C-alpha positions in Angstrom: 113.7 -146.2 126.4 111.0 -148.4 127.9 110.2 -149.8 124.5 113.9 -150.5 123.9 114.1 -152.3 127.2 111.1 -154.5 126.4 112.6 -155.4 123.1 116.0 -156.2 124.6 114.3 -158.5 127.2 112.4 -160.2 124.5 115.6 -160.9 122.5 117.3 -162.4 125.5 114.3 -164.3 126.8 114.4 -162.2 129.9 112.0 -162.8 132.8 110.7 -159.6 134.3 111.8 -156.0 134.5 114.1 -155.3 137.4 113.7 -158.8 138.7 116.8 -158.7 140.8 117.3 -155.0 141.1 120.5 -153.1 140.4 121.1 -151.7 143.4 145.9 -150.6 135.3 148.1 -151.7 133.3 144.4 -151.6 133.4 144.1 -152.8 136.8 144.3 -149.5 138.7 147.5 -148.7 140.6 147.7 -150.7 143.8 145.9 -149.0 146.6 143.5 -147.0 144.4 140.1 -147.5 143.0 137.9 -145.5 140.5 134.6 -146.4 142.1 132.8 -146.7 145.5 134.3 -150.2 146.1 137.9 -151.4 146.1 137.2 -152.6 142.6 135.3 -151.5 139.5 132.7 -153.7 137.8 133.2 -154.6 134.1 131.1 -156.8 131.9 132.4 -159.8 130.1 130.8 -160.4 126.7 130.6 -164.2 127.4 127.7 -163.3 129.7 125.7 -162.8 126.6 127.0 -165.7 124.6 123.7 -167.4 124.0 122.2 -164.3 122.5 125.3 -163.7 120.4 125.5 -167.3 119.1 121.8 -167.1 118.3 122.4 -163.8 116.4 119.8 -162.0 118.5 122.5 -159.4 119.1 126.0 -158.9 117.7 129.4 -157.8 118.9 128.8 -154.2 117.8 125.7 -154.1 120.1 127.7 -155.0 123.2 129.0 -151.6 124.4 125.6 -150.1 124.1 123.9 -153.0 126.0 126.5 -152.8 128.8 125.9 -149.1 129.4 122.1 -148.8 128.7 120.9 -152.0 130.2 123.3 -152.5 133.1 124.9 -149.2 133.8 128.4 -150.7 133.2 131.0 -148.6 131.5 133.9 -151.1 131.1 133.7 -154.1 128.7 135.6 -157.3 128.1 135.3 -158.7 124.6 135.5 -162.3 123.3 137.4 -162.7 120.1 135.2 -165.4 118.6 132.3 -162.9 118.3 134.4 -160.9 115.8 136.9 -163.6 114.8 137.7 -162.3 111.3 137.8 -158.6 112.3 141.2 -158.3 114.1 142.8 -156.5 111.1 139.6 -154.8 109.9 140.1 -151.2 110.8 136.7 -150.2 109.4 135.0 -152.6 111.8 137.3 -151.7 114.7 136.5 -148.0 114.1 132.8 -148.8 114.4 133.5 -150.6 117.7 135.3 -147.5 118.9 132.4 -145.3 117.8 129.9 -147.4 119.7 132.0 -147.1 122.8 132.4 -143.3 122.4 128.6 -142.9 121.8 127.9 -144.9 125.0 130.8 -143.6 127.2 132.2 -147.1 127.5 135.9 -148.1 128.0 137.4 -151.1 126.3 139.4 -153.1 128.8 140.2 -156.6 127.5 139.8 -159.1 124.7 139.5 -162.8 125.6 141.4 -164.9 123.0 140.5 -168.5 122.2 141.0 -170.7 119.2 144.5 -169.5 118.1 146.6 -172.5 119.1 148.2 -173.8 122.2 150.8 -171.5 123.8 152.0 -174.6 125.8 152.2 -176.9 122.8 155.3 -179.2 123.2 156.1 -178.9 119.5 158.3 -175.8 119.0 157.0 -175.1 115.5 153.3 -175.3 116.4 153.9 -173.3 119.6 155.6 -170.6 117.5 152.6 -170.5 115.1 150.2 -170.2 118.1 152.2 -167.3 119.5 152.2 -165.5 116.2 148.5 -166.2 115.7 147.9 -164.0 118.8 149.9 -161.0 117.5 146.9 -159.7 115.6 144.9 -159.6 118.7 147.6 -157.7 120.6 147.4 -155.2 117.8 143.6 -155.1 117.8 143.6 -154.6 121.6 146.0 -151.7 121.2 143.9 -150.2 118.4 140.7 -150.5 120.5 142.3 -148.9 123.6 142.3 -152.1 125.6 145.1 -152.7 128.1 145.0 -156.5 128.1 144.4 -159.7 126.2 143.4 -162.9 128.0 145.0 -166.1 126.7 145.2 -169.8 127.6 148.2 -171.8 128.8 147.1 -175.0 127.1 149.2 -178.0 126.1 149.3 -181.8 126.1 152.0 -183.7 128.0 153.4 -184.1 131.4 152.9 -181.1 133.8 156.5 -180.1 133.8 156.8 -180.4 130.0 153.7 -178.2 129.4 154.9 -175.7 132.0 158.2 -175.4 130.2 156.5 -174.9 126.9 154.0 -172.4 128.3 156.8 -170.3 129.8 158.4 -170.1 126.4 155.1 -169.3 124.6 153.9 -166.8 127.1 157.3 -165.1 127.3 157.4 -164.7 123.5 153.9 -163.3 123.4 154.6 -161.2 126.4 157.6 -159.6 124.7 155.5 -158.7 121.7 152.8 -157.2 124.0 155.4 -155.3 126.1 156.6 -153.4 123.0 153.1 -152.0 122.4 152.0 -151.7 126.0 149.5 -154.6 126.2 149.2 -157.1 129.1 149.0 -160.8 128.4 147.1 -162.6 131.1 146.3 -166.3 131.6 143.0 -167.5 132.9 142.5 -170.8 134.8 140.7 -172.4 132.0 140.9 -176.1 132.5 143.7 -178.7 132.5 146.9 -177.7 134.2 146.0 -174.0 134.2 143.2 -174.7 136.7 145.9 -175.9 139.2 146.9 -172.7 141.0 150.2 -174.0 142.1 151.1 -175.1 138.5 150.1 -171.8 137.0 152.0 -169.8 139.6 155.1 -171.9 138.9 154.8 -170.8 135.2 154.3 -167.1 136.1 157.3 -167.0 138.4 159.5 -168.3 135.6 158.4 -165.6 133.1 159.3 -162.5 135.0 157.6 -160.0 132.7 155.6 -157.2 134.3 153.0 -157.3 131.6 152.3 -161.1 131.9 149.9 -162.1 134.6 146.8 -163.9 135.5 143.0 -163.6 135.4 141.6 -165.6 138.3 138.1 -167.0 137.4 136.2 -168.0 140.4 134.4 -170.9 138.7 137.1 -172.4 136.4 139.0 -174.7 138.8 138.0 -178.0 137.2 141.2 -179.8 136.1 139.6 -182.9 134.6 136.2 -183.3 133.0 134.4 -186.5 132.0 135.1 -187.2 128.3 132.5 -185.8 126.0 130.6 -184.3 129.0 131.6 -180.7 129.8 129.2 -180.5 132.7 130.7 -183.3 134.8 134.0 -182.4 136.6 136.0 -185.4 137.8 138.8 -183.4 139.6 138.7 -179.9 141.0 141.2 -177.5 142.6 140.1 -175.6 145.6 138.8 -172.2 144.3 139.8 -170.2 147.3 143.3 -171.6 147.5 143.7 -171.2 143.7 142.4 -167.6 143.7 144.8 -166.7 146.5 147.7 -168.3 144.6 146.9 -166.4 141.4 146.2 -163.0 143.0 149.8 -161.8 143.2 150.0 -161.8 139.4 146.3 -160.8 138.7 145.6 -157.9 136.3 141.9 -158.7 136.3 139.3 -160.9 138.0 136.5 -162.9 136.5 133.4 -163.1 138.7 131.9 -166.3 137.4 128.3 -167.0 138.4 125.8 -169.8 137.6 123.0 -170.0 140.1 121.7 -167.9 143.0 119.8 -168.6 146.2 116.8 -166.7 147.5 119.1 -164.2 149.2 120.9 -163.4 146.0 124.1 -165.3 146.9 125.9 -167.5 144.4 125.4 -171.1 145.3 128.8 -172.5 144.3 131.1 -169.7 145.4 131.1 -167.8 148.7 131.5 -164.3 147.2 132.2 -162.6 150.6 135.0 -165.1 151.2 136.6 -165.0 147.8 136.3 -161.2 147.3 138.0 -160.7 150.6 140.9 -162.8 149.3 140.9 -160.5 146.3 140.9 -157.4 148.5 143.5 -158.7 150.9 145.9 -159.3 147.9 145.8 -155.5 147.3 143.9 -155.8 144.1 142.2 -152.5 143.0 141.2 -153.3 139.4 138.4 -154.6 137.3 136.1 -157.4 138.4 134.3 -158.7 135.3 130.8 -160.2 135.4 130.8 -163.5 133.6 127.4 -165.2 134.0 127.3 -168.7 132.7 124.1 -170.2 134.2 121.5 -172.3 132.5 118.5 -171.7 134.8 118.2 -167.9 134.7 118.1 -165.8 131.5 121.3 -164.0 130.6 119.7 -160.7 131.5 118.7 -161.7 135.0 122.0 -163.5 135.6 123.9 -160.4 134.8 121.7 -158.3 137.0 122.0 -160.7 140.0 125.8 -160.9 139.6 126.0 -157.1 139.6 123.8 -156.8 142.6 125.9 -159.4 144.4 129.2 -157.7 143.6 127.7 -154.4 144.8 126.5 -156.0 148.1 129.9 -157.5 148.7 131.7 -154.4 147.7 129.8 -152.4 150.2 130.4 -154.9 153.0 134.1 -155.0 152.3 134.5 -151.2 151.9 
């Protein structure tokens, strides 16, 4: 195991062993929790996106890494890392085998690149909805409870909202028939405006359609051709509070940490209290996206922070 650990750190460009220490509908039913905190920690595959894009690891490795390296037994996939495999039952069966071998539960698939569910063009929006069907089916096959989608579109806020209500409702109906949640992340543009997104949610009225609040994704307008520069942001605490009544998952986005292990952009004690006070008792997914730390150390520091906050809020 020690040799495996060294090899893994080498692959990810990790720093040092134990550098930070580790201490539903698929959300659980309100008022319950499966772990020592009011939430359970899951791991989002995007936390390892650099290693995945560099092909140092692949999607099939993810479940084993979550369990063996981080002691996490619930995972959230990203569709672009097995983009052409949604209908490949041989591949999906191998994913299931890896999960069984490592005692890991599949929770969610994050879906990107399948079209705009808030597209103002009816025909294009219908195609986008139908493009997502295969991922609903794949999620069901893998034992997930949820897919995460985007409420993207181009136009005036009220126009995109109307289109998004239609697109999400159609997809939600498909998901409802097979028992899969469809949840929207604040993921840029209008969707990062909590008030706008809640207006969309209130018009849909399907129990399996909800939200995935991401603590770090409240940038509504970025500088053209510069993803790193945000020109207009929505208050993350206000937005999280607005999204929580519809939340069926939470994305614990992290980038950088101070000397005490606290995230430098988000007050985790404050924001996780908002999550708790909303009655949420489900999965909080680690999604490290920093540039300074290695992915390995970033995941460990995020897990340690969530554990610290979880104990304080117990």
